[in-house]
Every structure is written in structure tokens, then in C-alpha cells.
N, C-alpha and C positions, 0 to 999 in steps of 0.2 A: 503493500500498499504506501508507502513512503518512499519509496524510487533512491535518491538517493541518500536518503535519511533513515536509519534502523527505526522498526515501529515504538521501541521502547524510548526513546530519545521525543519522538513524537508526542508520547503519551504525555512524558516528563514537562517537557514543556507547556503544555495543554494546560494540567495540573496546577502550574506554576504560574497561570497567566491569569489573571482575573477579570472577568469580562464587562465588571462595570465600571473598573479602571481602565479599559483598553478604549472600550468607546466613550467613555467619560471624555478621553482627551478632543474628540472630534464632534460629539454633540451634546448640548445639556439635556444631562438628565436630572429629574427630580424625583425624589421619594415616592413611592407610592403602593400604599400598603406593604406587603412582602417584595414589591418587585421595583423599578424605577422605569419610569416613562418621559418620552422626548416626541421631539419632530423628527419622522423618519426621514434619513436622509438620502434612500433609494427611490421615493416618489414625493410630487408636491403636496402639502397638505397643511392647516392652519392648527386642524384640533388634532394633539399626540397621539397617535394610535400608536407607537413601537413603543415595544415593553423588552426590559430587560429581567431575565430572574438570576438571581446571585449564589440563590442555591442550587439550581438545574444548570447553572454558567452557559444559558444559550438568553439567545433574543427573537424575537417575532415580531412582524409588523401586521395589524390586523387592519389596518390598508391596502397593501400591497402584497400580501401575505407571504412574504420574503422572511426567510429564516435560517438560525443556524448554531454555531456555536463561535466561539471566539475566531479560529480558523478561518470559519466561512466569510464573518464581518471583514476581516482584512483582507479577503480576496476579493471581495466586493467593492469594500470602498474606495482599496488604493488599484483593482482592475491590475490585478497578479494573480501567476499563478499559485498553488495548493505550496508548493515547495520553498518560493520567495516568502510566503504568508508565514511557513516555519522558521525562514531564517530571518526576518522581521522579528518574532516574538523572542529567540532566541537572545537576538542582539538585546530587546527591549528589556529582558528579564536576567541577560546575563549566565546564559547556559551557551555552555562551549559545543558544538558541535564539532566532532574531531575531521582530521584533515582530509583524511583520506575519503570519509564521508562526504567531505565536501566538493571532491573531486569533479565530481558528474553537474554539480551546481556551478561549479566554476566557469565550467566549457558551455554553461548556455549564453547563446548571443549576447540577452540582456546583462546579465551581469558584468560580461565582456566589456559591453560599451560603458557599463558605470565606470569602469575601474579604469578605461583608458579616458575617459572624459574627466577624471578627476585627476589623474596623470598629467593631462594637457592644462586643465586649470591651473595647479601649481605652479608649470610650463610659462604660461601666460603672466601672472602674477609674479613670477622672477624676471621675467623680462622687461617688466615695466621699472623694475628699478636698478638691474643691471646693464641694459642694453642701452647705446646708444638713441636709438629711436624710442626706447620708453622712456628717456630722461625729458624728452620734448612733450609724452604723451603725459606723464608726469605734472609739466610745466602748465600742458593745458587744463589738467586735471584740479590744479590748484588756483588755478586762472576761473573757473566755477566754483570756486571755497569748497574745495571737496578735501575735509583734513583726513590726515594718515590713517586715521583710527575707522574711520567711515570705507577710504580704502581697502584695508585690513577686513573688516567684517563681510563687505560686499566682495571680495576677493577680486578686485577690478584688475584686470592686465592690461597686457600688451603684445598685438599680434607683428612678428617680425615683418618687414617689407619685401622679403627676399623672394617667398612665394616657395619654399619649398623648409622652412624653418620648421613646422610642423613635422614634416616627413623624416627630416634629420633625425630629429629627437626621438620619435616612435620607431623608426627605424633601429634605433641603437637599444632602445627597449626590446627587438624582437617582436612588434605588432605588424603585422602584414597590412600591405596596401589595400586589401578586402576589408579589412577592419575598420582601418582609419576611414573609407568612403564609405561604410555602414554608417560609423558614428558622422557626417555631416561634416569631415575635418578637410576633406580634401576633395576634387574634384577633377573629370577627365580634363586634360589641355587640348585643343582642337587640333594643336600640332603633334598629340601623342602622349601618352605618359601623365603625369598628375601635377596639379597645382595645389598650394594651399588656400582653403575656400577663404581664409580672413589673412588679411596681408596690411599693415598700417594703418591698425584701428586700434580703439583703446576695447577692452574685453571685457563684456558683462559675463558671467559665469550663469546660467539658468539654471534653476533647481528645482525639484517635486520638491511634497510636503514634508519629506524625511531626510530633505539637506543633500540627496546625491544629484549630482552634476547632470544635466541630459541633453542639454544644449549650449547654445552660446548667441549672444548679441553681442554686436563690435557697432563702432561709429568712428567714421572718421575725422581726422583731427584739425581740419580746412575747411569751411562750409563752402569754399570756391572749389573745394577736388570736385570730379567730373562725376565720380562715382556714387551711386546713391548714398545716401547720409547714413543709414542703418543697412544692416544687415543680419539677418537671424540663422542658423541652422535650418536645411530642411528637416522634416520629418524624419525619424528614426521610429527603430523599434521602441525606442525608450521615450522617444519627444514626439506628442502628438501636442500641436499646437491648440484643440482646443482644450486640452485637460490641466495645460500647465498656468499656473499666472504666480507674475513676477515677484519675488521678497516674500512669499507667502512662506518658508520654511521658517525665516526669519521672524515675521511680523505677526504669526498666527499667535502665540500666547496672550499677545497685547490685544488682538482682534475677539479671540475667545472671550477675555478678562471684560472687555466692554460690550461684547456683542454690536456693534458699527465698525464698519469698514468706510473708511477713505478710499475709493478707486480712480487712479489716474492712469496715465497714458503710457508714458515713458520710463525708462530707467533712469533718468535724470530728475524728472516730475516724483519719483517716487525717493532717491536716495537721498537728494535733498531734503526734501521733506521730512524724513525719517532722523536726517543728524539734526533738524530742529527740534527735536522732542516729540513729532507726530508718529506713533508706531504703531499704530491703526490703520495701515495702510496698504496697498497693493496696486502691481500694476499690468496693465493688458500686454504692455511691449510691443505695440503695434498692432496685434489682433483681434480681429472682433470677436464680441464675448458670443460664446456658447452656450447650450444647455447645460453640457458639461464642467464650465466654467461653475454655473450657476448653483449646481449642486454640491461642487466644491466650494461654492461660499457659504450656502447653509448648512455646511457642518460646524460654521464658525459664530455666525451673526446672523443677524435677525433683519437689519439695517445696511444698505447699502447708502453712502454720499457720493454723487459724480460730481468729480473734482475734473473737468476736461478744460483744453482750452478755451478762453474766451470768442476764439474766430470762428467763420460760418463751419470749418471741418468740426471744431469741437460739438458745437452744436449738434451735426449731424449725429456725430458718435454719441452725445446724449442720448438723442432719438433711439437709436439702434440699442443702445445699451439698457435705457429704460425699458422696453419693451420686452427685451430677453428677461432683465430682470423680475420686472412685474407678473410676466407670463409664469415665473419660477417660484411665487408666491411671496417675494422679498418684498420689503417695504423698502421703496425708492426717495433718495432726495438728490435735490440738482442745486450745488453751491455757485454762487455767483461770481465771475469772474470779469474784471474788464476785460474789453475784446482784444487789446493787444498784449494780452499776459498770458502765460503758461503757468503749471502750480509751481515751476521748477524758478521762474522770476520772480512771480509772486511770496512766495516765502520768504524769501531774501531780502524781500523790501518790507514786508509787515511782520515776520517770526511770528513765533509759534502762537503767542497770545492773540498777536492780531489776527490769524490763520482760523485760530479756535471762532472767536468773537465771530467771524464773519460768517463761519460755518453755524452760527446758532441761527444764521438770517435764511438758511439752505430752506427749499420750497420743496413740498411734495412732488414728487414727478408729475404729476396730472394735472396740479395748480401752475406747474413751471410752464407745459406745454399751451395752457390753454390761455395764459398769459402771452407768451410769442407767439401762438397764433392769431391773438385776437390783435393783438398789437402791429401784427406784419397782414392785417387784412382790413378791407372799405367796409366795414359793415352799415355803412349808411345805405347801401345798396344791396336789391335782393340778389344778387352775384355774386355779393361780397360775403354776405350770411352765408348763403351755400355753399359757397368754398371752403368758408371759414369752419362750418360743420364737417365736410367731409375730410377736411387736414387731420381734424381732429377724432376720427372715428377709429382707425386702427389703435390708438391710443387705450381709447376707452375699451375696447375689444381683448384687451390683454388684462385689464382688470378680472381677478378672479371672484373677487366678493360684490354681492348682488347689491347688500348697501352700499358702498362704497361706489361701485356705479352707480346707482341711482341717484347719489350726492352729487357727483361730478358732472350727470346728465342735467340735472337743475342749477348747477354752475354756470355751464356752457350756456344752456338756454338762455339765462338772465341775463349773461352778459352780451350774449349777440340780441335777444330778443324776440325770439320763437317760442312755442309751445313745448312742451319739455313731451307729448305726446310726438310730436315730429322729428325729435332728433330719437326718441327711440326705435320708431319706424325706420331711418337711417340707419342705425345700427344694426338692426334684425336683418337688414340687407345685406349688410358689411358682413355678420354673421350665420348668413343665410347657406354658404357652402358648408360648414359645420352640423349642420341641422339644429342648431343650437338657438331659440329664442330667448330673448334678455329675461322676458316675464317666467321661464322657467328656471326650478329648482332645480340644480345639481347637489345632491347629498352627497357628502363621503362615503366613500365605502365602507363598512364597518364589519363585526366580526363575521366569520364565515359562517352561518347558518346551516342546520339539515334542510336540506330541500332536495327531493329528486333523488337521493339515495336510496335505494331498494331495500329492503331490509336484511336479507343476507348480507349485505356489504357493510350496513350500519352496523349488524350485529360484529361484524369483523373488528368494523372500525373500533369499537368499546372493546374489547377483547386487546386491541393493540395499548389501547389509552392505558386500560387497569397495568397492562405489563409495564409502562411507563413510568406511569407513576408509583408504582411499588414494583421493585424488581422480586418479591417475593409471591408476586403474581405469576412469574412466568413459567414455575416449574410446575405449578397446579394446571395451567393452563395447556402446558408441554405433553401431559401425561394421556390427555384426551384426543389431541388434534393435531397435525404437522403443519408446515407452511403452505403442503402441497393442495392441504383441502381449502384453502382460501380463493375466494371466486375475484376477489381485485389485487391486481398485481402488485402494487403498491403496497398494501398492508401484507401480502405474502414476502416481499422484500424485508420491508423491516421485521414482520416474525423471524425470517429466518435469522437475520442479525441478533436479535435477542437470544434468540434460542442456542447458536452460536456463542452467543459472552457468557449466557448461564452455565455452560460447560465447564467453565476455568474455575466457576466458584467463588469469582471476589464477586463485592459489589458495584451494580453497571449504574453507570451514571446516564444521563441524555445526552451529555456533550461525546461522551465516548461513543455512544450508538450514532451518532454524527458521524465521525471520523472514518466508521465504516460503511457509511454510504455514499456512493461517488457520484448519485444525483440528485441536482440542486432540488427540483422539485417535491423528491422524500423527505431530503432536509426539511424543506419549507413545509410538510404535513407532518413531521414531527415534532417540530418547535409549537406548531399549532395544535397539536393534537398535547403537547404539556403542557400548555400556556391556560388551555381552557381551564373555566374554573367550576367544576362539575367535583360533588362528592357522591359517591355511592354507597348508599345507605347499608346493602348487604352485599360486598363483594363477592363473596362465594357462593351465593345465590346468583348473580347477575353472571358470573361466570358459565355454571354451569347451562341458565338458560340459553346463556348466546351459543355456548359448544352444541347444546341438543338440536338448537333452532338450526346452526350450519350445517348440521349432519343430517338432520331431518328431510332438509330443502333440497341436498347435494343431490345432481343425477351422474352417473358415472356417463361423460359427454360421449368420451371415444367410444364405449363400448355398443351406447345407443347408434352412434352417427355408423359403425360399421354395421350391423345390426338392419339397418335402413339401408345401405348399400346393398348389402346381401338380399334384402327383399325385394329391392327395385332389379337387380339383375335375374332373379329366379322367377321374378312375376308373382310375389308372393302376398297378395295383396290383402290377406287377413293379419300376416305378422306387422305389415304397413301401416294399416290403421290401428291396430293393438300398440303399436308403440308410438304413435301421433297420440292415441290415447290417453298413455303415459306421461308424455310428456305436458299435457294440457292438463291431465289432472295435479301433477306434480306442480304445476303454475297457480292455476287455484287454490291448492293447499298451502302457499307459501302466501297467496294474498290473504287469505284466511287467518293464517297465523301473524300478520303483520302486527295486527296492535296487540295483541293480547302474550305476543311470544318475547317482543324485544324491550327493555328498558327503556323508556325515554329519558 
């Protein structure tokens, strides 16, 4: 099961890992009875439906039906394979994985790329201090008021102008060109061979939330340079631009503490603002916001304040970002900047105190949009009113809350001078492609309830749930029934794992069961069953009732199919009819026993 890592080490790491502690580092959890609750990081919601059980060491979301143990959570939240999740938790809890066991892991491309990127980040940083070009780059950074402490914290570096500096460095380390190219550090030269991707630029290492270097950004030293001002690494197996936010590995603790984020665009916007003491900040680094970015942000904060450039391009970026964030269920505000300012120059002028004072005047995103659109429209004319409403509709449609949407409909209707009903009608036209109407209510999904599950499958589910709630029930059930007797294949697979674990004679935990389930849907099912708040008054009676029902309703399908085929081939109509009657009676018997034999 563990691949490169022995099962006993995987078990030790899981037992040592506290799931509440691990999940609390990423989302805000609040005590709720014996469990903890929070906003699910895997789907958009406003009412917490994500539960964590410290006693069972599992989690389950009753909104999106995702569940599992601590390994499952790390795999899903970091989008990494099982082995990487094991390594992450081993490092987190100081558990050593023997080197010979890690050999297979280190040969994995992802981990090789992390290691190469780390080497190159150190190389760039060293060149900033040691090379002639680095001295010019250092002067440029000092001119932008970036101090040595900040340079060191963000590991800012310098790429040599030669075109083969990275290659020479990595060749000496025994890193082949194929890996260098896969990491996006070099590219094919038109005349043949390779050339360094980054040349004569200030370099900003880009890291994931765990601080692993995944890529790089580079800026020219002279604005008159004919090359693009900024250059980022291409996407690689470890660098997905739609998932990574610059600086988050440094600022996430401050963000989690304040539950509020200042979102800027550029590297210098973030670095300068952070240096001035504003720590709860991240940057898009020139990449458009994506739904995955929002999922990452929701792990740490509830509110995002957009601090983009005050020019037209910055306003457009605020519009796009605001829509994505609003659809993702986050509260969005926009901080006003003068048209000629960017956050980098703005913070230098007003310092942290002035920045925070102006931040207090940040407007909710929809108010910002309405103010801006109304100011830019001629609402004294019919066409101006119409155009104004049309420009606001895409932003209204991004709001999840019906109450909030209604309030902003009233606001824009009043500002423009039209009836609210007219705005609602236009909004419904806008939303028509999604077959959603504003007047409709979209309740958030709640816990799964019993519906459409036939009696036999429900009996099987009850048996599995009883085994998960108390492992002493496993042997009680195992005496009378086998996993092959289960009609529901998912319940059969879980039962097989439970029966196998019971042979060891040790205490069985739900988290341990999940380690042996390879399918995500099975882990989701197990976590759901384990979290259901059900108390069985007479467990032994429930067990026997369910077993009796399953056995009574069981038909030897293979035997009947074989006999039916034989009856058809031999033209035995009497046998054929008798078999049909047997099937019919069995179904009727199952139906009649549905209410009286299965405990609800």
C-alpha cells in the first residue's frame, strides 16, 4: 500500500498526526460539541458544514460529501499524491523516513524539480551579492528602497546575462538538460542547443504554501530595456499559475490571524508593502485570478481587499478579480488609489499608518462598481440608464446571497432612477443561461438523508455503520455473514477491509480503515457513516435483524441466470415460468418486509 514507505511508518505518521491541528493550520475551526466545525475548503458555502472528529481522527463535509483521514485532507488541499502527503506529515511531526525507503520518492519528477528549483534559488541569491551584474541589480533594489533584510526574506536574486549561467551551475551538479528544461529554467535556442530563460534580471523565487520553490519571476533592471518588463516561469509539473499566489508562504500566518487579505498585483507591490509592516498581503504576480486561487484564499481568510493600480488597467483587474472572488463566496472590498499610483509607490508615500487609514475607506465591491459605473454613465438619458444597468448586471449575478443581491438591486435602481422590478427582469435575462431566477431559493446542500435506498442496501449500510462505530461489532457480524453476501459493492469493499483488520486482533480506528481504501468515494462514504449522529438502542438485535433480512432477501443470481439460459435453450417453458415466479415472489417478499424488518 505504501509504495516507497513501509506500512508501519505510514501508520506511525498517521497516529502521530493530529487532524484537528493539521486542518486548523488551513481553515478556522470552532468547537461544536465533541467535534469541530468550519467552512469547507473544497466547495463554496457560507454556513459551516465541514466537521472534524478528534476522537475518530477523520473529517467529513456534509455539503459536498468529501471526507477522509489526515492523509486524505493533505492530498486534497495540496493537490499532491499519497506519498507526498506522507512525506509532508513526516516532516511536520519530525518523523524520519529511512533514506533507502525515500529513494523511489526522490526519483519522482515533482520532488526532483523542487530540489532543482531550490538549488537555483540559492544560486540566483548568491549571484545578487557576488557577481558584477548582481551589484548593479543590488543598486537597483536599493533605489527602490528594498532593504537587505527584505531581500533575504524573499530570497531575491539575480540572473546572469551570459545565457548559460544556470546551465553551467546545474551541469556541475549533474542535473541533465531534460530536467532543467522541464523545470522551465532553460529553453531551446533557435540555432540549436539551449539558452537560460532568465538573463540579466532581478529574480523573485515563487513558492507554494509550504515554502517549496516552484518557479521564478524576473524583472529587467532598466525600463528602457526592449524585452518584456516581467517574465515568469512557464507552467511545469510543480508550477500551476492558477494555483499559486506569490508570498503566501511568508504571509499566511498573519492572514490567518486577521482573516483579511490585501491583494496586490506585482512582486514589488507586495514586497514594499510587507516591508512597511502590512503583513496580511499576497500578490497575483501578473496572473489573472482563478477559482483555484479563491479556494486557496478561503482557507485563510473571509475578506479580500483589492489594492490594484489606480489606472484603467488596475480598474479592469479589480472588476475581474472581484467577480471571481464574489462567486467564490468571499467578501470583497476595493481600496481607492489615486490614478497615477500603484501600491508600491503609494505605501512609500503614506507609510503603513496612512495605508491602513485609507484602507478603512475601502468600499464593498458592489458599491465600488455601482459608484464607478454610475459616474461613467449619462443617467439623464434612457440609453444611458439602460447601458448603466447592463454594465452592472454581470457583477450582480456573481453575488451568492439573495439578501445581498436584493439590497444592491435596490441601490442601483435608486441611483439610476428605475423600478427595482425592471432591474430584476434584466438580471433574470442575464442569468437565463444557467436556468436560475433571482426569485428562486438555492438552499445549501445538507447532510445526506435516506432516500431511494432499497431495504437490503439500507440493512447493509447499518451493519457497516455499526462496525465503524464499535469494532467489537465486527466479529458479531462476521460470524453470520461474509462480504460476498453484500449487494452494495461499496459496502462489500468496506466490510472486507473491516473483516481483514479484525483478524489482527488490534483496536481498529476509522482513520486506519481509510488508509486501506483506495477509492475516494469509499473514504467519503466511511467518513459520512462515522459522523452520522445515530444511537442504536439494542445493537445486537439490530445486527441480527439486518443479517436475517439480507439472507432472507438473497437470491443466488448466478444459479438463476444459469437455469434461465438452460430453460431457454431446452425450450422448457414450465421451468422458465417457475424461475420468473421465484424472482417475482422474492421481490414481493423484500417489499413486504421493508418496513417491519429494518430499523430506521
